Each structure stands twice: as C-alpha cells, then as structure tokens.
N, C-alpha and C positions, 0 to 999 in steps of 0.2 A: 934389631929392636924397632927401627923406624918402620919396617914393613909390618910388624905386629900391631903397632899403634894405629897405623893407617887402616889396616884390615879391620881392626876393632871398630873404628868409626864407620866404615862402609857397611860392615855386617850389622851393626846396631840399627842403622838406617834401614837396611834390607829387612830385618826382622820386624822393625816397627811397621813397615809397609805391609809385611805379611800378617801382622796382627798377633804376633807371639809375644805379648807383653809380659807374661809371667816369666818366660825364659829370659827376656831382656832384663827384667828387674834382678833376677838371680845373678846374671852376669855383671850387672852394674855393682851389685853388692860384693861380688867376688873381687872386682878391681878396687872398690872403695875400701874393703877390708885389707887386701894385700898391699895397697899403696897408701894406707892411712897416714903414715909418717910423711911421705912425700907430698900428699895432698895438703896436709896441715902445714908443711914447711914452705913449699913452693907455690901452692895453688890456693891458699886460704882466702885470697881476695877475688878469686874467679867465681863468677855466677854460674852455678851448674845449669846444664842444658845445652842442647845443640852441639855437643862435642867439645865444649870449651875446656872441660877438665882434661879430656884426652889430649887436646891441643897443648895444654899447659905441661902435661907429663911429657909429651913429645919434645917440647922446648927444653925440658930438663932431663932428657933421656940419659945424658952422661952421668947423672947423679942418682939414678934409680938403684934401689937396693935389689939384691937377688930375689927377695920375697916379692917385691913389686913387679919385677920383670917376669917372674914365674906366674903371678896372678894375671898379668896381661897376656901372657902366652897361653895359659890355661883357658881364659875366657875366649881368646881368639880361636883356639882349636875347637872349643865347644860350639861357637858360633859357626864355624866352617862346617861342622857335622850337621848342625841344624839347617843351614842353607842347602846343603847337599840333599838332606832328607826332603825338604820342601820342593826342591827342583825335581827330584825323583818322583815324588807324589804328583806334582803338576804334569810331568811328562806322561806318567802312566795313566792319569785320569783326564787327559786332554779331551778325549771324545765325550767323556761323561760331563766334563765342565761345559762343553758346547751344548750337549743335549739337555742337561738339567739346570744349568746355572748361567745361561747366556744373558739373562736380564739382570744378573747380580753384579753390582759395582765391586771391583776388586779393592782390597784394602781392609784393614782392621779385622781380618779373619772371616770376612763374609763368605768368601768362596769355600773355605774349609767347612764352615757351618752349613752351607748349601749342600755340599757333598754329604755331610753327615745326616742331614735332614732327608736326603734321598738315598740313604744307604741300601735299602731293599731293592732299588732299581739299578745300582751300579754294576758295571761290568766286573767279571771275575779278576781281570787284570788290575782294575782300580782298587777293588776290595783287597787283593793281594798286597798292593803297595801300602794301603793303610795298615795292614797287619805287619808288613816288613818294617815300617818306621815306627810302629807303636803309637799311631795317631788316634786311636779309638778312645 
C-alpha cells in the first residue's frame, strides 16, 4: 500500500507537469470518492493540495478500508498507463518535437498542443503513436 500511495503522488505531479489536468481531476475524484470515509475521519483537518491528503492517507494506511485501498490502486494503475502513453508518444515524436516545437516551453500541455497544431507535418511514426494512444 505504501508503494501505491507514493506512486500516486509522483504520478499526479508528473501528469500535472504534462498538462493532463482532466485526467488528474478524474483520478483525484476517484480517490476522494473511494476514500471518502477515511478522508472525513482521519484527514478532515488537512488542507487539500500538494499531496497533503495522500500523505494523510499514507499516515493512516493501516486503517484504510478495502474500498479506499482499491480506489488508490485503481487510480495508480490508470496513472501508470497514462504516464506510459505520454512516454511512448514523446519517444515516437522526439524528432517532430525538435523540428516543429523546439521553441515551445514544456508544461501545461503546450508540447502536445504544438504537435496537434502541426499534425499535417508530423512523421508517420509520430502520427501512428497518436493513433496508438488515442491522443487525437
């Protein structure tokens, strides 16, 4: 369980940097709904943000219900898949990123938007990666 909670924190930060806010919100909602009782019981005085609620859940990991543990595991697995998809996309589109987006600052989805804006000019390898991960 300790690994799952730590992975959640790292992955949320990674996705925040990648700019995938909608996925991040969905995962936060998954944990908030699955761990509603634990958050209300053990973490009610914790100010949300910057991983503080996850840290609280980690501190009380021996008291988490099966439902909460599953919500954390499910969110962690989904985050892991999203990070893998972004890594694959970045690797397959590395040349296109250099060619078309070298002046774009990374973060908040700007590189992904740059690739989408240059869709007609992308290599077949990069276009295939977009199709593989369903990023269109």
